[in-house]
TIZA-53582 format. One record per residue (C-alpha): residue in three letters; z, y, x. Coordinates in steps of 0.02 Angstrom, whole numbers, padded with zeros to 5 digits, always signed. Example, Ala and Ser with C-alpha at 12.3 -4.5 7.8 and 13.67 -1.06 7.14 Angstrom:
// TIZA-53582
ALA+00390-00225+00615/SER+00357-00053+00684/
//
This chain:
// TIZA-53582
UNK+06090+05924-00556/UNK+06083+05734-00560/UNK+05916+05734-00471/UNK+05981+05858-00342/UNK+06134+05751-00304/UNK+06025+05597-00286/UNK+05913+05689-00162/UNK+06069+05736-00066/UNK+06124+05556-00061/UNK+05957+05496+00003/UNK+05953+05635+00133/UNK+06121+05580+00201/UNK+06054+05407+00241/UNK+05985+05466+00408/UNK+06149+05527+00486/UNK+06248+05390+00398/UNK+06142+05257+00483/UNK+06213+05314+00650/UNK+06396+05296+00603/UNK+06422+05106+00600/UNK+06374+05093+00783/UNK+06495+05233+00827/UNK+06633+05152+00725/UNK+06608+04986+00814/UNK+06619+05070+00984/UNK+06785+05147+00936/UNK+06849+04986+00858/UNK+06806+04877+01006/UNK+06875+05009+01123/UNK+07041+05003+01030/UNK+07042+04813+01031/UNK+07025+04804+01220/UNK+07176+04836+01333/UNK+07197+05024+01337/UNK+07212+05032+01526/UNK+07034+04964+01545/UNK+06896+05085+01591/UNK+06781+05002+01464/UNK+06905+05036+01323/UNK+06915+05222+01361/UNK+06728+05234+01390/UNK+06681+05150+01226/UNK+06806+05252+01124/UNK+06740+05413+01200/UNK+06562+05365+01157/UNK+06604+05322+00977/UNK+06712+05475+00951/UNK+06573+05586+01018/UNK+06474+05538+00863/UNK+06615+05523+00737/UNK+06687+05689+00794/UNK+06523+05775+00753/UNK+06499+05701+00580/UNK+06492+05873+00500/UNK+06354+05930+00620/UNK+06255+05771+00586/UNK+06268+05804+00400/UNK+06210+05983+00422/UNK+06053+05931+00517/UNK+06021+05774+00412/UNK+06039+05862+00244/UNK+05930+06008+00298/UNK+05796+05887+00356/UNK+05803+05775+00203/UNK+05812+05914+00073/UNK+05666+06014+00146/UNK+05502+06000+00055/UNK+05408+05913+00194/UNK+05550+05842+00300/UNK+05516+05963+00442/UNK+05616+05972+00603/UNK+05625+06162+00588/UNK+05740+06137+00438/UNK+05856+06026+00542/UNK+05864+06160+00677/UNK+05909+06288+00544/UNK+06045+06169+00483/UNK+06123+06167+00656/UNK+06114+06357+00666/UNK+06193+06375+00493/UNK+06333+06255+00539/UNK+06378+06337+00704/UNK+06404+06509+00629/UNK+06559+06473+00522/UNK+06625+06346+00647/UNK+06624+06471+00790/UNK+06669+06624+00689/UNK+06816+06540+00602/UNK+06897+06451+00748/UNK+07074+06517+00779/UNK+07030+06627+00928/UNK+06886+06709+00834/UNK+06991+06735+00677/UNK+07127+06816+00782/UNK+06999+06937+00854/UNK+06922+06973+00683/UNK+07090+07009+00601/UNK+07168+07092+00752/UNK+07314+06971+00763/UNK+07384+06848+00890/UNK+07313+06672+00897/UNK+07486+06603+00859/UNK+07486+06702+00697/UNK+07321+06631+00634/UNK+07335+06526+00476/UNK+07338+06340+00523/UNK+07200+06311+00395/UNK+07072+06372+00523/UNK+07120+06235+00646/UNK+07038+06106+00533/UNK+06873+06194+00498/UNK+06771+06147+00652/UNK+06737+05967+00603/UNK+06742+05994+00416/UNK+06612+05892+00321/UNK+06610+06020+00181/UNK+06548+06154+00302/UNK+06414+06035+00364/UNK+06355+05997+00188/UNK+06349+06181+00139/UNK+06256+06226+00299/UNK+06129+06087+00273/UNK+06095+06134+00092/UNK+06077+06319+00133/UNK+05960+06283+00278/UNK+05852+06172+00168/UNK+05845+06306+00033/UNK+05794+06436+00162/UNK+05660+06321+00231/UNK+05588+06284+00060/UNK+05585+06470+00020/UNK+05526+06547+00183/UNK+05434+06417+00288/UNK+05262+06477+00230/UNK+05299+06664+00219/UNK+05174+06769+00314/UNK+05248+06931+00381/UNK+05149+07088+00428/UNK+05053+07078+00590/UNK+05179+07185+00684/UNK+05313+07053+00660/UNK+05201+06903+00628/UNK+05284+06805+00769/UNK+05431+06778+00651/UNK+05322+06714+00509/UNK+05339+06542+00432/UNK+05456+06416+00512/UNK+05523+06541+00639/UNK+05593+06643+00494/UNK+05695+06496+00426/UNK+05840+06491+00552/UNK+05851+06681+00545/UNK+05872+06681+00356/UNK+05992+06532+00366/UNK+06101+06626+00490/UNK+06099+06781+00380/UNK+06156+06685+00225/UNK+06291+06592+00322/UNK+06363+06757+00383/UNK+06407+06798+00202/UNK+06470+06620+00170/UNK+06582+06635+00324/UNK+06650+06801+00263/UNK+06699+06720+00098/UNK+06779+06572+00188/UNK+06882+06691+00295/UNK+06981+06737+00139/UNK+06960+06583+00028/UNK+06994+06444+00151/UNK+07179+06482+00185/UNK+07214+06491-00002/UNK+07136+06321-00036/UNK+07224+06244+00114/UNK+07393+06314+00059/UNK+07369+06249-00118/UNK+07332+06074-00054/UNK+07485+06073+00058/UNK+07595+06130-00089/UNK+07518+05997-00201/UNK+07550+05864-00069/UNK+07733+05913-00054/UNK+07750+05899-00243/UNK+07680+05722-00243/UNK+07805+05665-00113/UNK+07942+05673-00244/UNK+07848+05554-00360/UNK+07877+05400-00251/UNK+07752+05259-00271/UNK+07660+05357-00407/UNK+07641+05501-00285/UNK+07567+05380-00158/UNK+07440+05328-00290/UNK+07395+05508-00330/UNK+07378+05544-00145/UNK+07258+05397-00124/UNK+07153+05455-00272/UNK+07138+05635-00212/UNK+07116+05580-00032/UNK+06951+05496-00078/UNK+06901+05627-00205/UNK+06914+05767-00078/UNK+06811+05682+00057/UNK+06647+05768+00006/UNK+06731+05936+00035/UNK+06822+05889+00195/UNK+06983+05954+00120/UNK+07061+05781+00124/UNK+07113+05822+00302/UNK+07230+05957+00236/UNK+07305+05832+00115/UNK+07322+05700+00250/UNK+07419+05817+00362/UNK+07557+05827+00229/UNK+07586+05640+00224/UNK+07534+05575+00394/UNK+07604+05711+00506/UNK+07751+05830+00513/UNK+07691+05968+00397/UNK+07813+05917+00259/UNK+07933+05817+00369/UNK+07857+05650+00311/UNK+07764+05605+00472/UNK+07714+05433+00406/UNK+07608+05388+00558/UNK+07729+05450+00690/UNK+07883+05372+00610/UNK+07797+05205+00581/UNK+07742+05181+00761/UNK+07904+05248+00835/UNK+08013+05140+00719/UNK+08114+05289+00661/UNK+08083+05277+00473/UNK+08144+05170+00329/UNK+08076+04992+00326/UNK+07978+04960+00168/UNK+07952+05146+00137/UNK+07883+05217+00299/UNK+07698+05175+00301/UNK+07677+05186+00111/UNK+07545+05321+00131/UNK+07440+05209+00243/UNK+07465+05028+00188/UNK+07361+05035+00028/UNK+07207+05087+00125/UNK+07194+04917+00213/UNK+07147+04818+00055/UNK+07015+04951+00016/UNK+06934+04968+00187/UNK+06941+04784+00235/UNK+06901+04705+00068/UNK+06863+04824-00077/UNK+06724+04929-00002/UNK+06633+04781+00078/UNK+06635+04694-00093/UNK+06566+04853-00172/UNK+06430+04855-00039/UNK+06383+04678-00088/UNK+06367+04732-00270/UNK+06250+04873-00217/UNK+06145+04750-00117/UNK+06137+04626-00262/UNK+06070+04761-00379/UNK+05938+04829-00261/UNK+05755+04806-00305/UNK+05685+04643-00231/UNK+05564+04735-00118/UNK+05707+04840-00048/UNK+05841+04709-00024/UNK+05803+04687+00160/UNK+05815+04874+00195/UNK+05972+04898+00089/UNK+06050+04738+00154/UNK+06045+04796+00334/UNK+06123+04963+00287/UNK+06260+04887+00178/UNK+06300+04751+00306/UNK+06320+04878+00446/UNK+06427+04992+00338/UNK+06533+04849+00270/UNK+06568+04780+00443/UNK+06615+04953+00509/UNK+06734+04977+00362/UNK+06812+04805+00384/UNK+06827+04806+00572/UNK+06868+04988+00610/UNK+06911+05066+00442/UNK+06771+05195+00454/UNK+06714+05203+00274/UNK+06599+05355+00275/UNK+06437+05256+00302/UNK+06469+05163+00140/UNK+06547+05302+00040/UNK+06412+05431+00074/UNK+06278+05303+00032/UNK+06326+05311-00153/UNK+06437+05465-00164/UNK+06299+05579-00228/UNK+06166+05461-00293/UNK+06291+05368-00404/UNK+06443+05480-00418/UNK+06526+05378-00560/UNK+06545+05237-00434/UNK+06632+05355-00315/UNK+06755+05407-00449/UNK+06792+05221-00480/UNK+06816+05199-00293/UNK+06938+05346-00286/UNK+07036+05277-00434/UNK+07046+05103-00357/UNK+07105+05178-00192/UNK+07245+05266-00285/UNK+07289+05104-00375/UNK+07295+05010-00210/UNK+07411+05136-00127/UNK+07524+05144-00280/UNK+07538+04954-00294/UNK+07572+04927-00108/UNK+07705+05065-00111/UNK+07783+04991-00269/UNK+07793+04819-00187/UNK+07856+04895-00021/UNK+07717+04809+00076/UNK+07685+04919+00228/UNK+07574+04927+00381/UNK+07507+05073+00481/UNK+07362+05137+00582/UNK+07326+05261+00719/UNK+07138+05275+00690/UNK+07096+05202+00520/UNK+07136+05057+00404/UNK+07025+04923+00481/UNK+07055+04752+00558/UNK+07091+04824+00731/UNK+07236+04933+00673/UNK+07297+04801+00551/UNK+07316+04670+00688/UNK+07404+04796+00800/UNK+07522+04855+00662/UNK+07584+04684+00602/UNK+07682+04669+00764/UNK+07771+04835+00736/UNK+07951+04808+00673/UNK+07927+04942+00539/UNK+07790+04837+00453/UNK+07855+04753+00296/UNK+07769+04596+00227/UNK+07602+04653+00296/UNK+07519+04485+00261/UNK+07534+04521+00076/UNK+07410+04663+00100/UNK+07279+04530+00137/UNK+07316+04447-00030/UNK+07304+04615-00115/UNK+07140+04641-00023/UNK+07062+04484-00097/UNK+07110+04543-00271/UNK+07038+04716-00236/UNK+06875+04637-00177/UNK+06856+04546-00343/UNK+06894+04705-00441/UNK+06774+04810-00337/UNK+06629+04689-00354/UNK+06656+04666-00540/UNK+06670+04852-00581/UNK+06530+04906-00464/UNK+06412+04772-00529/UNK+06452+04816-00711/UNK+06435+05004-00688/UNK+06271+04993-00591/UNK+06190+04886-00726/UNK+06270+04968-00878/UNK+06231+05148-00829/UNK+06077+05112-00723/UNK+06152+05201-00573/UNK+06028+05243-00435/UNK+06123+05161-00292/UNK+06027+05132-00129/UNK+05877+05020-00161/UNK+05866+05055-00348/UNK+05774+05221-00344/UNK+05592+05203-00397/UNK+05464+05189-00260/UNK+05366+05352-00258/UNK+05178+05344-00244/UNK+05081+05436-00111/UNK+05074+05623-00139/UNK+04925+05669-00247/UNK+04828+05832-00231/UNK+04782+05925-00388/UNK+04603+05908-00447/UNK+04570+06091-00403/UNK+04574+06181-00238/UNK+04726+06292-00206/UNK+04714+06480-00226/UNK+04791+06523-00058/UNK+04660+06542+00078/UNK+04748+06431+00204/UNK+04795+06298+00077/UNK+04616+06290+00014/UNK+04547+06281+00190/UNK+04669+06143+00239/UNK+04624+06042+00083/UNK+04439+06050+00123/UNK+04466+06005+00306/UNK+04580+05861+00253/UNK+04449+05796+00132/UNK+04309+05819+00260/UNK+04405+05717+00388/UNK+04430+05573+00268/UNK+04609+05606+00215/UNK+04749+05484+00250/UNK+04628+05341+00280/UNK+04551+05423+00434/UNK+04664+05563+00499/UNK+04797+05508+00625/UNK+04859+05663+00721/UNK+04869+05848+00676/UNK+04892+05973+00818/UNK+04829+06147+00861/UNK+04809+06270+01003/UNK+04778+06458+00995/UNK+04622+06451+00889/UNK+04580+06269+00855/UNK+04642+06121+00758/UNK+04653+05977+00882/UNK+04638+05822+00775/UNK+04632+05636+00802/UNK+04546+05522+00679/UNK+04505+05338+00673/UNK+04318+05372+00675/UNK+04233+05542+00694/UNK+04077+05464+00620/UNK+04162+05470+00450/UNK+04186+05659+00455/UNK+04091+05760+00324/UNK+04016+05897+00432/UNK+03945+05997+00287/UNK+04117+06007+00206/UNK+04195+06063+00371/UNK+04070+06206+00384/UNK+04103+06260+00205/UNK+04291+06268+00237/UNK+04271+06433+00326/UNK+04295+06357+00498/UNK+04201+06450+00633/UNK+04138+06283+00697/UNK+04191+06114+00758/UNK+04168+06005+00911/UNK+04167+05815+00914/UNK+04249+05764+01078/UNK+04230+05575+01064/UNK+04245+05436+00935/UNK+04425+05481+00890/UNK+04447+05666+00936/UNK+04378+05819+00849/UNK+04419+06004+00862/UNK+04396+06123+00716/UNK+04385+06307+00762/UNK+04485+06415+00641/UNK+04530+06572+00737/UNK+04693+06660+00774/UNK+04763+06612+00602/UNK+04751+06428+00646/UNK+04940+06402+00634/UNK+04942+06434+00446/UNK+04801+06309+00417/UNK+04884+06183+00533/UNK+05047+06198+00435/UNK+04960+06164+00269/UNK+04859+06021+00345/UNK+05019+05947+00416/UNK+05097+05944+00242/UNK+04950+05845+00174/UNK+04953+05725+00321/UNK+05141+05697+00320/UNK+05140+05670+00132/UNK+04995+05546+00151/UNK+04905+05638+00012/UNK+04750+05570-00068/UNK+04603+05681-00023/UNK+04521+05759-00175/UNK+04339+05725-00207/UNK+04244+05885-00164/UNK+04089+05929-00264/UNK+03953+06046-00207/UNK+04021+06170-00336/UNK+04193+06163-00254/UNK+04120+06198-00083/UNK+04008+06338-00145/UNK+04155+06418-00236/UNK+04254+06419-00074/UNK+04107+06498+00019/UNK+04097+06633-00115/UNK+04283+06670-00097/UNK+04264+06682+00092/UNK+04119+06804+00070/UNK+04222+06908-00051/UNK+04363+06918+00075/UNK+04244+06969+00215/UNK+04167+07106+00109/UNK+04335+07189+00083/UNK+04303+07276+00249/UNK+04151+07387+00241/UNK+04024+07381+00383/UNK+04046+07526+00501/UNK+04228+07554+00456/UNK+04283+07508+00631/UNK+04293+07648+00756/UNK+04211+07656+00926/UNK+04303+07569+01068/UNK+04274+07544+01254/UNK+04333+07384+01334/UNK+04371+07353+01517/UNK+04372+07206+01633/UNK+04536+07109+01636/UNK+04541+07058+01819/UNK+04454+07066+01987/UNK+04309+06945+01993/UNK+04139+06902+01924/UNK+04099+06979+01755/UNK+03999+06861+01644/UNK+03928+06839+01472/UNK+04032+06743+01347/UNK+03881+06629+01326/UNK+03904+06566+01505/UNK+04084+06508+01478/UNK+04108+06320+01503/UNK+04178+06293+01330/UNK+04061+06278+01182/UNK+04186+06355+01062/UNK+04180+06519+01158/UNK+04002+06505+01224/UNK+03930+06479+01049/UNK+04033+06627+00987/UNK+04121+06526+00854/UNK+04270+06643+00865/UNK+04166+06799+00891/UNK+04071+06893+01023/UNK+04148+06949+01185/UNK+04140+06935+01374/UNK+04228+06844+01516/UNK+04282+06864+01697/UNK+04295+06729+01829/UNK+04449+06798+01920/UNK+04480+06807+02106/UNK+04666+06843+02090/UNK+04801+06813+01962/UNK+04840+06989+01901/UNK+04776+07009+01722/UNK+04759+07177+01635/UNK+04738+07233+01455/UNK+04555+07257+01407/UNK+04593+07392+01278/UNK+04734+07500+01211/UNK+04826+07433+01060/UNK+04976+07336+01000/UNK+05019+07159+01056/UNK+05017+07059+00894/UNK+05056+06885+00956/UNK+05087+06785+01114/UNK+05051+06600+01098/UNK+05205+06491+01137/UNK+05117+06417+01289/UNK+05081+06595+01351/UNK+04897+06563+01386/UNK+04833+06679+01248/UNK+04877+06853+01186/UNK+04807+06946+01037/UNK+04795+07136+01029/UNK+04754+07248+00881/UNK+04670+07415+00921/UNK+04704+07575+00823/UNK+04531+07561+00748/UNK+04568+07388+00678/UNK+04480+07275+00801/UNK+04568+07109+00836/UNK+04553+07058+01019/UNK+04598+06887+01088/UNK+04631+06871+01275/UNK+04619+06686+01318/UNK+04673+06642+01495/UNK+04585+06486+01559/UNK+04500+06344+01468/UNK+04605+06206+01388/UNK+04758+06281+01472/UNK+04864+06252+01316/UNK+04896+06081+01392/UNK+04987+06161+01540/UNK+05132+06214+01426/UNK+05142+06390+01495/UNK+05189+06343+01674/UNK+05052+06444+01765/UNK+05078+06601+01657/UNK+05200+06746+01666/UNK+05167+06865+01521/UNK+05246+07035+01557/UNK+05225+07113+01384/UNK+05310+07067+01221/UNK+05254+07052+01041/UNK+05251+07217+00949/UNK+05235+07316+01112/UNK+05103+07453+01125/UNK+04996+07437+01281/UNK+04871+07553+01363/UNK+04703+07494+01428/UNK+04715+07435+01605/UNK+04902+07399+01603/UNK+04965+07235+01677/UNK+04983+07103+01543/UNK+05011+06941+01641/UNK+05021+06857+01810/UNK+04931+06690+01823/UNK+04943+06553+01954/UNK+04758+06516+01973/UNK+04788+06374+02097/UNK+04901+06285+01974/UNK+04765+06294+01842/UNK+04635+06226+01964/UNK+04751+06088+02024/UNK+04768+06032+01842/UNK+04579+06016+01832/UNK+04556+06166+01717/UNK+04442+06318+01723/UNK+04520+06488+01763/UNK+04395+06593+01663/UNK+04475+06741+01572/UNK+04393+06771+01403/UNK+04400+06923+01288/UNK+04343+06889+01110/UNK+04328+07006+00961/UNK+04384+06893+00820/UNK+04351+07004+00668/UNK+04189+07092+00710/UNK+04058+06963+00661/UNK+04012+07053+00499/UNK+04069+07231+00526/UNK+04014+07303+00693/UNK+03882+07306+00827/UNK+03919+07272+01009/UNK+03832+07346+01160/UNK+03860+07264+01330/UNK+03847+07354+01497/UNK+03874+07303+01678/UNK+03876+07116+01640/UNK+03848+06992+01781/UNK+03923+07107+01911/UNK+04064+07083+02034/UNK+04197+07201+01969/UNK+04368+07267+02011/UNK+04499+07273+01876/UNK+04503+07439+01783/UNK+04371+07521+01893/UNK+04223+07483+01780/UNK+04223+07576+01615/UNK+04130+07535+01456/UNK+04092+07353+01495/UNK+04079+07336+01307/UNK+04056+07472+01179/UNK+04077+07449+00993/UNK+04008+07565+00862/
//
């Protein structure tokens, strides 16, 4: 649990780093005359970020808690967050329960920006990513394999979480309101308890429910409204706000200094910039979240101390009848504005109290960090580069990625990992350092050295799975394992075993047709060595004269590449067919292609599969050749070609290729 909370704390550093800038925009905007355009503009900009704190936490936590810090996890975090937020807003709740909006429990009015919802969404999305990002679904639904499955599973889980919140949230909200009303009768002690629970509830977002009791008119206290309208009791009105000023302006910045002082020497610069930005935001604007979330989870005992000191500060200020107020938060901007309000009582004494709180904060934080070895920012050990095990992985794609990674030279040579329909498109510092023998033994169909820094490794239609595993190694900066001849031979044996699972002759006879009007040609004449050398398999091609493209065979559409330039079809007899439209057209990002079929759809031979803008392909300097490749027939079937090198019309020439 401790390790998990520390990971949470570190993951929150990314969204937290954005908040000081937002807080400063709001603070400066409040400082300027309110009738200035700049004041309104800056406040709107800052509030745009601060008002979406929960969403930032959802995306940031999902990203940081995922195993390889992948952006797909962050997307899933956003999806997971939006479900309860939209489903539990008052209008949606009214529809779900069949009641009027005016009858909806007020608890649901405070759920949209709730940090607790953001944290839950982020953690669930990360868990779903870690569990499902490498899952390979059956071919019929393979489009939803891997990372595409993550947001779907996150949404499914959040549906059940939302259902629970529909019934639990109003109960929790009502309990907090009742508890707040009880504390009102305790006077200055109640103010202290309120301050303690106010901070303690921040990780859950429920502090907003508690605040509404004291700051607004829920329990007829209305501390903020009465203070600024001078309708309260001098020395009493403002007691639920005043004690926050010594904390936000002095205590927390002093605590930040203690965290900086105890950071490892090599991390002081990094931590210092974070603590300075957070401390200034807290002092100037009263936005304390950048500091609080920096140690809330990684060193939770410090946060409990902080909550207790906040309660002490509110209790003492209320006991002494020192009052001031705020409209935004307890920072310098609101303090300066409030000292001129007639309802403020001895507000300068809050500065004296602040100096004392700064000393207490620094002393207690410094002692606790050292005494209990708390992992505050900058004290966590520096992790070494990820190390691969000394043995190749058992999974086919993991093993293949490890060998390719080692063959390329690992982290010392590899610089970019990318892929298209069938190939890994890689950048390295020097292709002369690539171990070609190891690449061949990986099971790759072939490779092509483009220039000194670019190399393509031909994998086949399953390239995405290998690319994902290779990306993990690259992003983790893993050390490449040393591959012996025995390792490489063992992998070759495993590949042979896999190939022999399908007996020769088990594929049925098929007839393939031309895919467009144009010049029929041998695959060997294609102006791309990957296809011409049959690295992906045998096949044929057509140089089209128009842009209507037809299916070469009956079967089921198994996948459509995101850039729409390639479609794979599986025949009833088990032959995998790749239709690749154009050469290097992956770089065109799908713009010239309109695919008119969908994944999982059954198609007949000769039915329209796509419309292609041939001129757009030519204008981009690419070849328009349409290629049909049989990607799983290299060991299991014979191919007989007929009618090659003829001018053909789509679907009018039968049996261009026969398999048997």
